[in-house]
C-alpha positions in Angstrom: 0.0 0.0 0.0 1.3 3.4 -1.0 1.3 6.4 1.3 -1.5 8.9 0.5 -3.2 11.8 2.2 -6.0 9.3 2.9 -4.3 6.8 5.2 -7.2 4.3 5.0 -8.0 4.9 1.3 -11.0 6.8 0.2 -13.3 4.7 2.5 -15.9 7.5 2.7 -16.9 6.7 -0.9 -17.9 3.2 0.1 -15.0 1.3 -1.6 -11.4 1.8 -0.3 -9.0 2.6 -3.1 -5.3 3.0 -2.5 -2.6 4.6 -4.6 -1.9 2.7 -7.8 1.3 1.4 -9.3 4.5 1.5 -7.2 4.7 5.2 -6.7 4.2 6.7 -3.2 1.9 9.7 -3.0 3.8 12.5 -1.4 2.1 15.4 -3.0 -1.5 16.6 -3.1 -4.7 14.6 -3.6 -7.4 15.7 -6.0 -10.9 14.3 -6.4 -13.0 14.5 -9.6 -16.7 13.9 -9.4 -18.7 14.4 -12.7 -22.0 14.5 -10.9 -21.4 16.6 -7.8 -18.1 18.4 -8.6 -17.5 22.0 -9.6 -14.5 23.1 -11.7 -14.4 26.4 -9.8 -13.6 24.6 -6.6 -10.5 26.2 -5.0 -9.2 22.8 -3.6 -10.5 20.0 -5.7 -10.5 17.7 -2.7 -13.0 15.1 -1.3 -15.2 17.8 0.3 -15.2 20.0 -2.8 -14.4 17.9 -5.8 -13.8 19.1 -9.3 -16.2 18.2 -12.1 -13.7 17.3 -14.9 -10.5 15.4 -15.1 -9.0 18.1 -17.3 -9.5 20.7 -14.6 -7.6 18.5 -12.1 -4.7 17.9 -14.5 -4.5 21.7 -15.1 -4.8 22.6 -11.4 -2.2 20.1 -10.1 0.3 21.1 -12.8 -0.1 24.8 -12.1 0.0 24.5 -8.3 2.6 21.8 -7.6 4.8 21.5 -10.6 4.7 17.7 -10.3 5.8 16.8 -6.8 4.0 13.5 -6.7 0.2 14.1 -6.8 -2.7 11.7 -7.3 -6.0 12.4 -9.0 -8.9 10.1 -8.0 -11.8 9.9 -10.4 -15.2 9.0 -9.1 -17.5 6.6 -11.1 -19.2 8.0 -14.1 -18.8 8.8 -17.8 -16.5 11.7 -18.7 -16.9 13.0 -22.2 -13.5 14.5 -22.2 -10.4 14.6 -24.5 -7.6 15.1 -22.0 -4.5 17.0 -23.0 -1.3 18.0 -21.2 1.9 16.4 -20.1 1.8 14.3 -17.0 4.8 14.7 -14.6 4.8 12.9 -11.3 1.1 12.5 -11.2 -1.2 9.4 -11.0 -4.8 9.3 -12.3 -6.7 6.5 -10.6 -10.3 5.5 -11.0 -12.3 4.8 -7.8 -13.7 1.3 -7.8 -12.8 -2.3 -7.4 -9.6 -3.1 -9.1 -9.6 -6.1 -11.4 -13.1 -5.7 -12.8 -14.4 -3.3 -15.4 -13.7 0.2 -14.2 -16.5 2.5 -13.2 -14.8 5.7 -14.2 -15.0 6.0 -18.0 -13.4 8.5 -20.4 -15.4 8.6 -23.6 -14.5 11.5 -26.0 -16.5 12.4 -29.1 -14.0 13.0 -31.9 -10.4 13.0 -30.5 -8.3 10.8 -28.2 -9.3 10.3 -24.6 -5.7 11.4 -23.6 -2.9 13.1 -25.6 0.3 14.0 -23.9 3.6 12.9 -22.5 4.0 10.8 -19.4 7.0 11.2 -17.1 7.0 9.3 -13.7 3.2 9.2 -14.0 0.5 6.6 -14.3 -3.1 5.6 -15.2 -4.9 2.9 -13.2 -8.4 1.5 -13.0 -9.9 3.6 -15.7 -11.9 2.8 -18.8 -10.8 4.5 -22.1 -12.8 4.6 -25.3 -11.7 5.5 -28.7 -13.9 8.4 -29.9 -17.5 7.7 -30.8 -17.0 9.7 -34.0 -13.3 8.8 -34.8 -11.1 10.8 -37.1 -8.1 9.5 -38.9 -5.2 8.2 -36.8 -7.0 8.5 -33.5 -6.8 6.3 -30.4 -8.0 6.0 -26.9 -4.5 7.1 -25.5 -1.8 8.8 -27.5 1.4 9.2 -25.5 3.3 11.6 -27.6 6.2 13.9 -27.0 6.9 17.5 -27.8 9.8 18.5 -30.0 12.1 19.3 -27.0 11.8 15.9 -25.3 13.2 12.5 -26.2 10.7 10.2 -24.4 7.0 9.8 -24.9 6.7 7.4 -21.9 9.3 7.1 -19.2 9.3 5.7 -15.7 5.5 5.4 -16.0 2.7 2.9 -16.0 -0.7 2.1 -17.5 -2.2 -0.6 -15.3 -5.5 -2.4 -14.9 -7.4 -0.2 -17.4 -10.1 -1.2 -19.9 -10.0 -0.1 -23.6 -12.7 -0.4 -26.1 -13.8 0.9 -29.5 -16.2 3.8 -29.4 -17.7 3.0 -32.8 -17.8 0.2 -35.4 -14.4 0.8 -37.1 -12.0 -1.5 -39.0 -9.4 1.1 -39.8 -6.3 2.2 -37.9 -8.4 5.0 -36.3 -9.5 2.5 -33.6 -6.5 1.8 -31.3 -6.1 1.4 -27.6 -2.6 2.9 -26.9 -0.3 4.6 -29.3 3.2 5.5 -28.0 4.4 8.2 -30.3 3.4 10.8 -32.8 1.0 10.0 -35.6 1.8 12.4 -38.4 3.6 11.0 -41.4 7.2 12.2 -41.8 7.1 13.3 -38.2 10.5 14.4 -36.8 9.9 14.2 -33.0 11.1 11.3 -30.9 9.0 8.1 -30.5 10.5 6.3 -27.5 9.5 4.6 -24.3 11.9 3.8 -21.5 11.5 1.8 -18.3 7.8 1.8 -18.2 5.0 -0.7 -17.9 1.7 -1.5 -19.6 0.3 -4.3 -17.5 -3.0 -6.0 -16.6 -5.1 -4.1 -19.1 -8.1 -5.4 -21.0 -8.7 -4.5 -24.7 -12.2 -5.7 -25.6 -15.4 -5.1 -27.5 -18.6 -3.7 -26.1 -21.9 -5.4 -26.8 -20.6 -8.9 -27.6 -18.7 -9.1 -30.9 -19.0 -5.6 -32.2 -17.1 -2.3 -31.7 -13.8 -4.0 -31.4 -10.5 -2.1 -31.5 -8.4 -2.6 -34.6 -5.0 -2.5 -32.8 -4.3 -2.9 -29.1 -0.9 -1.3 -28.4 1.3 0.4 -31.0 4.8 1.9 -30.7 4.4 4.8 -33.2 2.2 4.7 -36.2 2.7 2.4 -39.2 2.1 5.5 -41.4 5.1 7.3 -39.9 8.3 7.1 -41.9 11.2 5.1 -40.6 14.8 6.4 -40.1 16.0 9.9 -40.9 15.5 12.4 -38.1 13.2 10.0 -36.2 14.2 8.0 -33.2 11.8 5.2 -32.6 12.2 2.5 -30.0 11.6 1.0 -26.6 14.0 -0.1 -23.9 13.6 -1.6 -20.4 9.8 -1.8 -20.7 7.3 -4.4 -19.6 4.2 -5.2 -21.7 2.6 -8.1 -19.8 -0.5 -9.8 -18.5 -2.8 -7.9 -20.9 -5.9 -9.4 -22.4 -6.0 -8.1 -26.0 -9.0 -8.9 -28.1 -8.7 -6.8 -31.3 -9.6 -7.1 -35.0 -6.2 -6.6 -36.7 -3.0 -6.7 -34.6 -2.5 -7.1 -30.9 0.9 -5.4 -30.3 2.6 -3.5 -33.1 6.2 -2.3 -32.8 7.0 0.3 -35.4 10.7 0.4 -34.5 13.4 2.4 -36.3 17.1 1.9 -36.2 17.3 1.9 -32.4 14.6 -0.8 -32.1 13.4 -2.3 -28.9 15.9 -3.8 -26.4 15.7 -5.2 -22.9 11.9 -5.2 -23.2 9.6 -8.0 -22.1 6.4 -8.9 -24.0 5.2 -11.7 -21.9 2.0 -13.5 -20.6 -0.3 -11.6 -22.9 -3.5 -13.2 -24.3 -4.1 -12.0 -27.9 -7.1 -12.9 -30.0 -10.3 -11.4 -31.5 -13.8 -11.0 -30.2 -15.1 -10.6 -33.8 -13.2 -13.3 -35.7 -13.3 -17.0 -34.9 -9.7 -17.5 -36.0 -8.2 -14.6 -34.1 -6.6 -11.4 -35.2 -6.8 -11.0 -39.0 -3.2 -9.9 -39.6 -0.8 -10.3 -36.6 -0.5 -11.2 -33.0 2.8 -9.4 -32.3 4.3 -7.5 -35.2 7.7 -5.8 -35.5 7.5 -3.9 -38.8 11.3 -3.5 -39.3 13.3 -6.7 -39.5 16.6 -4.8 -39.6 16.1 -3.0 -36.2 17.9 -4.1 -33.1 14.9 -5.9 -31.5 16.4 -7.8 -28.6 13.1 -8.2 -26.8 12.1 -11.3 -24.8 8.8 -12.5 -26.2 7.8 -15.3 -23.9 4.8 -17.3 -22.7 2.2 -15.4 -24.7 -1.1 -17.0 -25.9 -1.9 -15.9 -29.4 -4.7 -16.8 -31.8 -4.3 -15.2 -35.2 -5.6 -16.0 -38.7 -2.5 -14.2 -40.1 1.0 -14.3 -38.7 1.1 -14.8 -34.9 4.6 -13.3 -34.3 6.5 -11.5 -37.1 10.1 -10.2 -37.3 10.7 -10.8 -33.6 14.5 -10.5 -32.9 16.6 -13.7 -32.9 14.9 -17.0 -32.2 16.6 -17.4 -28.8 14.5 -14.5 -27.4 11.2 -16.0 -28.5 10.3 -18.7 -26.0 7.4 -20.8 -24.8 4.6 -19.1 -26.7 1.4 -21.0 -27.5 0.2 -20.2 -31.0 -3.2 -20.9 -32.7 -3.3 -20.3 -36.4 -6.5 -21.1 -38.3 -7.6 -23.6 -35.6 -4.2 -25.3 -35.4 -2.4 -25.1 -32.0 1.4 -25.3 -31.7 3.4 -25.1 -28.5 6.3 -22.9 -29.7 7.0 -20.8 -32.7 9.1 -23.0 -35.1 10.4 -20.0 -37.1 10.3 -16.3 -37.1 8.1 -15.0 -39.8 8.9 -11.9 -41.8 6.2 -9.2 -42.3 
């Protein structure tokens, strides 16, 4: 249990919720309540909560300059498109961890969150891709500004729920994108020592409104090489349940590639297609990149290629693969994209 300004959790709300992730809460505590809150509240605490998550992000950034705050979000649906860099702040949904979150962020036309994450985290929240998606949009876009190298560093996205906001079989429907989306972009697209763990990527209403891609490092539309710096090091993508239409995890790495990263114990399939994802389970789009990742103990059902361009074969271990109804214990060879 982490240290918070609520030593017994927020028990007055009926369900105790403690600080998420591994970060102690040494800063201020903010509370957001879409039903009873007011954005004009001078404190934004449990007695006088804020109405929107965006107001809490803005208030904590202006007041504390990122000293280790936490923002608790009460149950409800928030039609917000959050923007702003997160520095030493955790945003945590109030509710029972491990089940579908009760605090939902459902934007109309743009991403649920767009910004950089440094020593920050999301936990126990539900993110939707927009109900009226535009091109290259996602539930979460962790992108950097021109002056920073990292999109995601020393941060986490844990125990969250991702779903499509509209019936969509294009790239516009994606759970998490780490990096900028514009073609020929010249900013960095890099993640370092961060974690995406225990999340669920699923459809709503049975077998419809499924995300197209679960997790993507950068965009496949973004050019490789040149001024770009695309990669991932020291990261953990594990224990996620990824049911998506096209590709579970897509690594659009450049020359730096992805090293010392673990992609392990993920379940990847489709809720719409009987034979699993239509294209890939785990995809590395550049075979020439330095992709010394461990890809171990995943369970993948794909009608296409379960694992593509994944480093040297010694780093791909113990994966169970289902292709067109045929199950194999381990990947016999590394397929090229």
